C-alpha positions as CSV (number, residue, x, y, z in Angstrom):
1,M,17.7,-1.7,49.4
2,W,17.2,1.8,49.3
3,R,18.8,1.7,45.9
4,L,16.7,-1.0,44.3
5,H,13.4,0.9,46.1
6,R,14.7,4.2,44.3
7,Y,15.5,2.7,40.8
8,Y,11.7,1.0,40.8
9,L,10.0,4.1,42.4
10,K,11.9,6.6,39.7
11,E,10.9,4.2,36.8
12,L,7.1,3.4,38.1
13,A,6.8,7.3,39.0
14,V,7.7,8.2,35.5
15,N,5.7,5.4,34.2
16,A,2.3,6.4,36.3
17,A,3.2,10.1,35.1
18,I,3.0,9.7,31.3
19,T,0.2,7.0,31.5
20,F,-2.0,9.8,33.4
21,I,-1.3,12.6,31.5
22,V,-2.3,10.5,27.9
23,L,-5.2,9.2,29.8
24,F,-6.1,12.4,30.7
25,G,-5.9,14.1,27.5
26,V,-8.0,11.3,25.8
27,V,-10.8,12.1,28.2
28,L,-10.1,15.8,28.1
29,I,-10.8,15.6,23.9
30,S,-13.5,13.2,24.2
31,L,-15.3,16.1,26.5
32,V,-15.2,18.4,24.6
33,Y,-18.3,18.2,22.5
34,R,-20.2,17.7,25.8
35,G,-18.7,21.3,27.2
36,I,-19.7,22.7,24.0
37,Q,-23.2,21.5,24.3
38,R,-23.3,22.1,27.9
39,S,-22.7,25.7,27.6
40,Q,-25.3,27.2,25.6
41,G,-25.9,30.6,26.4
42,G,-22.6,31.2,27.7
43,E,-19.0,32.0,25.9
44,L,-15.8,30.1,24.5
45,L,-14.4,30.5,28.4
46,D,-17.4,29.0,29.9
47,A,-17.2,25.6,27.3
48,A,-13.9,25.5,28.2
49,K,-14.3,25.2,32.1
50,I,-17.0,22.8,31.5
51,T,-14.6,20.4,29.4
52,L,-12.1,20.7,32.0
53,F,-14.8,20.1,35.5
54,W,-16.0,16.7,33.9
55,A,-12.2,15.7,32.9
56,L,-11.6,16.1,36.4
57,D,-14.5,14.4,37.4
58,A,-13.0,11.1,36.4
59,V,-9.3,11.7,37.8
60,P,-10.3,9.0,41.1
61,H,-10.3,6.2,37.6
62,L,-8.0,8.0,35.8
63,L,-5.8,7.4,38.7
64,T,-6.4,3.7,39.3
65,I,-6.0,2.8,35.7
66,S,-2.8,4.6,35.1
67,F,-1.3,3.2,38.4
68,L,-2.0,-0.5,37.6
69,I,-0.8,0.2,33.6
70,A,2.0,1.5,35.3
71,T,2.8,-1.3,37.5
72,V,2.2,-4.0,35.3
73,V,4.2,-2.4,32.1
74,T,7.4,-1.7,35.2
75,F,8.0,-4.9,36.3
76,T,7.1,-6.5,33.0
77,R,10.3,-5.1,31.6
78,A,12.2,-5.7,34.8
79,A,10.9,-9.3,34.7
80,Q,12.0,-9.8,30.7
81,D,15.2,-8.0,31.5
82,R,15.9,-11.1,34.2
83,E,16.1,-8.3,37.0
84,L,13.4,-9.9,39.2
85,T,15.3,-13.5,38.4
86,A,18.4,-11.9,39.7
87,V,16.8,-10.3,43.0
88,R,15.3,-13.7,43.8
89,A,19.1,-15.3,43.1
90,A,20.4,-13.1,45.1
91,G,18.4,-14.0,48.1
92,I,16.2,-11.2,48.2
93,S,12.9,-11.5,48.7
94,P,10.3,-10.4,45.9
95,R,8.5,-8.0,48.4
96,V,11.4,-5.6,48.5
97,P,10.7,-4.4,45.1
98,M,7.3,-5.1,45.6
99,Q,7.7,-2.1,48.0
100,S,8.0,0.4,45.4
101,A,5.0,0.0,44.0
102,V,3.1,-0.1,47.6
103,L,4.7,2.8,48.8
104,I,3.6,4.9,45.5
105,G,0.1,2.8,46.0
106,I,-0.1,4.2,49.4
107,F,0.5,7.7,48.4
108,L,-1.9,7.8,45.5
109,S,-4.3,6.4,48.0
110,V,-3.5,9.1,50.7
111,A,-4.3,12.0,47.9
112,A,-7.0,10.2,46.0
113,S,-8.8,10.0,49.9
114,F,-8.6,13.8,50.0
115,A,-9.8,14.3,46.2
116,N,-12.7,11.8,46.6
117,H,-13.9,13.4,49.9
118,Y,-13.3,16.9,49.1
119,L,-12.2,17.9,45.9
120,I,-14.2,15.9,43.7
121,P,-17.2,16.8,45.2
122,E,-16.7,20.5,45.1
123,V,-15.3,20.0,41.0
124,H,-19.3,17.4,40.5
125,F,-20.8,20.4,41.9
126,M,-19.7,23.1,40.0
127,K,-19.4,21.4,36.5
128,Y,-22.9,21.9,36.2
129,R,-23.0,25.6,37.7
130,V,-19.9,27.3,35.1
131,I,-22.8,29.0,33.7
132,K,-25.6,30.2,36.1
133,E,-28.1,27.2,35.8
134,V,-31.2,29.7,35.1
135,V,-29.8,31.4,32.1
136,R,-28.7,28.4,30.6
137,S,-32.2,26.6,30.7
138,A,-33.7,29.6,29.6
139,F,-31.8,29.9,27.0
140,I,-32.0,25.8,26.0
141,N,-35.5,25.8,27.0
142,L,-35.9,29.0,24.7
143,G,-34.1,27.8,21.8
144,L,-32.5,30.4,21.5
145,G,-29.8,28.7,19.5
146,G,-31.9,27.7,16.5
147,D,-34.9,28.8,13.9
148,R,-37.8,28.0,16.1
149,I,-38.7,29.2,20.2
150,T,-41.1,27.6,22.1
151,I,-42.3,30.6,24.3
152,P,-43.2,28.8,27.8
153,N,-46.9,28.6,29.7
154,S,-48.3,29.9,26.6
155,E,-47.7,27.1,24.1
156,R,-46.9,30.1,21.5
157,V,-44.2,29.0,18.8
158,L,-42.0,31.6,17.0
159,T,-40.6,31.0,13.9
160,F,-38.1,33.4,12.0
161,R,-36.6,33.0,8.1
162,K,-33.6,35.0,9.5
163,K,-31.2,37.0,11.9
164,E,-30.1,40.4,11.3
165,D,-26.6,41.4,11.2
166,G,-25.0,42.9,14.0
167,T,-28.2,43.0,16.3
168,G,-29.3,39.7,16.3
169,D,-32.8,40.5,15.7
170,M,-35.3,38.3,14.0
171,L,-36.9,39.1,10.7
172,D,-40.2,37.7,9.1
173,C,-41.5,35.8,12.0
174,T,-44.7,34.1,12.3
175,I,-46.4,33.2,15.9
176,Y,-48.5,30.2,16.2
177,S,-50.5,31.0,19.1
178,P,-53.5,29.1,21.2
179,E,-54.8,32.4,22.0
180,P,-54.6,35.7,20.8
181,I,-51.7,37.5,21.8
182,H,-52.8,41.1,22.3
183,P,-56.3,42.2,22.4
184,R,-56.7,43.8,18.9
185,L,-55.5,40.5,17.3
186,E,-57.8,37.5,17.0
187,S,-56.1,34.8,14.5
188,S,-54.2,32.0,15.7
189,I,-51.5,32.9,13.4
190,V,-49.9,36.6,13.1
191,F,-46.6,37.9,11.4
192,V,-44.1,40.0,12.7
193,D,-41.9,42.3,10.9
194,R,-39.2,42.2,13.8
195,V,-38.7,40.1,17.2
196,S,-36.0,41.5,19.5
197,I,-34.4,39.9,22.5
198,P,-32.2,41.9,25.0
199,P,-28.5,40.4,24.8
200,I,-28.3,38.0,27.8
201,D,-26.4,40.5,30.2
202,E,-29.5,43.0,29.9
203,W,-32.0,40.4,31.5
204,K,-29.9,37.8,33.3
205,A,-29.9,39.7,36.8
206,S,-34.1,39.9,36.7
207,K,-36.8,38.2,36.6
208,E,-38.4,39.0,33.1
209,I,-37.3,38.6,29.8
210,P,-38.6,41.5,27.9
211,I,-39.5,40.1,23.9
212,Q,-40.4,43.1,21.5
213,L,-42.7,42.2,18.8
214,S,-42.5,45.2,16.1
215,G,-44.5,45.2,13.0
216,V,-47.1,42.5,14.0
217,R,-50.2,41.8,11.6
218,E,-52.6,39.1,11.0
219,P,-52.1,37.3,8.0
220,I,-54.0,38.1,4.8
221,G,-57.5,36.1,4.3
222,S,-58.2,35.5,7.7
223,A,-61.9,35.7,8.7
224,V,-61.5,39.0,10.6
225,A,-60.2,42.0,9.4
226,V,-55.9,42.7,8.6
227,T,-54.9,44.7,11.6
228,D,-51.6,46.1,12.1
229,I,-50.0,47.4,15.4
230,D,-46.7,49.1,15.6
231,S,-45.1,47.1,18.2
232,F,-45.6,45.8,22.2
233,I,-43.5,43.5,24.4
234,I,-44.1,40.1,25.7
235,H,-42.9,39.5,29.2
236,V,-41.5,36.3,29.9
237,D,-41.0,35.1,33.4
238,L,-37.3,34.0,33.7
239,E,-37.4,31.8,36.9
240,A,-40.5,29.9,36.0
241,L,-38.6,29.4,32.7
242,G,-35.5,28.6,34.2
243,S,-36.3,26.0,36.7
244,A,-38.1,23.5,34.0
245,G,-35.7,20.4,33.7
246,G,-33.5,22.1,36.7
247,R,-30.9,19.8,38.3
248,Q,-31.6,19.0,41.7
249,D,-28.2,19.3,44.6
250,K,-27.1,15.5,45.0
251,D,-24.5,13.1,47.4
252,E,-22.3,13.2,45.0
253,D,-21.9,17.2,45.5
254,V,-21.5,17.2,48.5
255,S,-18.4,16.9,50.7
256,S,-18.1,13.8,52.9
257,D,-17.5,15.6,56.6
258,Q,-21.2,17.4,55.6
259,L,-22.6,14.0,54.5
260,L,-21.3,12.4,57.4
261,A,-22.9,15.8,59.7
262,E,-26.1,15.2,58.1
263,V,-26.6,11.3,58.7
264,M,-25.1,11.8,62.4
265,R,-27.6,14.4,63.1
266,G,-30.5,12.5,61.2
267,V,-31.2,15.6,58.7
268,H,-30.5,13.5,55.7
269,E,-33.6,12.8,53.7
270,S,-31.5,9.3,52.4
271,P,-29.2,8.5,55.1
272,V,-28.8,4.8,53.5
273,R,-27.7,6.5,50.3
274,A,-25.5,8.8,51.9
275,T,-23.8,6.2,53.8
276,Y,-23.2,4.6,50.6
277,T,-21.8,7.4,49.1
278,L,-19.0,8.0,52.0
279,F,-18.3,3.8,51.6
280,R,-17.7,4.3,48.2
281,R,-15.4,7.2,48.0
282,C,-13.1,4.9,51.0
283,C,-13.3,2.3,48.5
284,F,-11.9,4.2,45.3
285,S,-9.8,5.9,47.7
286,L,-8.1,2.4,48.9
287,M,-8.0,1.0,45.2
288,P,-4.2,2.0,44.1
289,A,-2.8,0.3,47.2
290,L,-4.7,-2.5,46.7
291,L,-3.6,-2.7,43.2
292,A,-0.2,-2.5,44.0
293,P,0.9,-6.3,44.7
294,I,-1.6,-7.4,42.6
295,G,0.1,-5.3,39.2
296,F,3.6,-6.7,40.7
297,C,2.5,-10.6,40.8
298,I,0.7,-10.1,37.3
299,A,3.9,-8.7,35.6
300,E,6.1,-11.5,37.1
301,M,3.6,-14.0,36.0
302,A,3.9,-12.8,32.4
303,R,7.7,-12.5,32.6
304,N,7.8,-14.9,29.2
305,R,4.3,-13.5,27.8
306,G,5.0,-10.5,27.2
307,R,4.4,-6.7,28.0
308,V,0.4,-7.1,26.0
309,M,-0.3,-10.2,27.8
310,A,0.7,-8.7,30.8
311,L,-1.7,-5.8,30.2
312,M,-4.3,-7.8,29.2
313,L,-4.2,-9.7,32.3
314,A,-4.3,-6.7,34.3
315,L,-7.7,-6.1,32.9
316,I,-9.1,-8.9,34.8
317,P,-9.0,-6.8,38.2
318,L,-10.2,-3.9,37.0
319,A,-13.3,-5.9,35.3
320,M,-13.7,-7.3,39.0
321,F,-13.2,-3.5,40.0
322,Y,-16.3,-2.4,38.4
323,L,-18.2,-5.1,37.9
324,G,-18.6,-5.2,42.0
325,E,-19.2,-1.5,41.4
326,V,-22.2,-2.4,39.2
327,L,-23.0,-4.9,41.7
328,G,-23.0,-3.0,44.6
329,A,-25.4,-0.2,43.3
330,R,-27.8,-3.0,42.9
331,F,-27.5,-4.3,45.7
332,L,-27.9,-1.1,47.3
333,L,-31.4,-1.1,45.4
334,S,-32.6,-4.4,46.5
335,T,-31.2,-4.9,49.9
336,N,-30.8,-1.2,51.2
337,N,-27.9,-2.1,52.6
338,P,-25.0,0.7,52.4
339,W,-22.2,-2.3,53.3
340,S,-22.7,-3.6,49.8
341,A,-20.6,-0.4,48.2
342,W,-17.7,-2.4,49.4
343,M,-18.6,-4.7,47.0
344,P,-15.7,-4.0,44.3
345,V,-12.8,-4.4,47.3
346,V,-14.4,-8.0,48.1
347,L,-14.5,-8.9,44.6
348,L,-11.2,-7.7,43.8
349,L,-9.6,-9.6,47.4
350,S,-11.1,-12.9,46.0
351,V,-9.1,-12.7,43.2
352,G,-6.1,-11.3,44.0
353,V,-5.2,-12.4,47.3
354,P,-5.0,-16.3,46.0
355,V,-2.5,-14.6,43.0
356,V,-0.5,-12.6,45.4
357,W,0.2,-15.7,48.2
358,R,1.0,-17.7,45.4
359,Q,3.1,-15.4,43.6
360,L,5.2,-14.3,46.4
361,K,5.4,-17.6,47.8
362,R,6.6,-19.3,44.4
């Protein structure tokens, strides 16, 4: 029996690894744009880190999908080559080759349990904090990546024609302000020859962003006399700017042991949602072990229909699982019952148990 187990274990492991690598590569490539978008204010390495963290956050889903596909492909091939028929003809129960899939499913469930409860929350926390949040928010809220800068808490808008190579200073600028920006100025529109913002490294550790204006003057034709000012500095509060639109910590950012401790001590602000998050992580961890016998039976049923049909049939348990995920979240909102997190398992078992029972008893 061990030779039979080893034969299918090797093929299952190779197929699952190849499928996971392909799916992970697709997800990684699809998230490159998001990584570049969220890395505003940072460097190229920060964009790569953000992209990697977002891809790692999808690992529990990829593990489940890749293992199911590998199980279906492996045993559909075995069924088409009449290997499973020969096993049955030799008086060996179909549970014996199925045990290879179950063993890998249990191993993946243990690994997924550790990942879901400890590693993924850390990744989920880090993917929003590769760049210091206050610096990133300041970069985005100021609009340093475009030709229009909004100065917060003052409704002032600065536009410029071009940037100077090397220094990055903005030239030929115009400031629109509902109130004068300087005691010697009375107009709501002023021209500025040069606007200088120091590099992020110089002010990210401080509490203010110094914006230096040089060559400030009122436009010709204003109601007041034309006034020229050599230069002065506007200070922008970095903390107030960075906190705008900031992201608060969520249950997905906290490991399961800390969540459980907060619930048991009665200090969590929403114990029902925390319990739902714990149950949801347990549910995702169990999926590879639950899908192993279902994938085996689907492969054997599709013996005469080909691998494409087998893969299409494999979409049914996946659809039931993610439908249960959506329904569980809906039930949580309507009933405030954390046990709704087990809805994917309930739906999957309602479909999978009859199929497995019928196929193994055939």
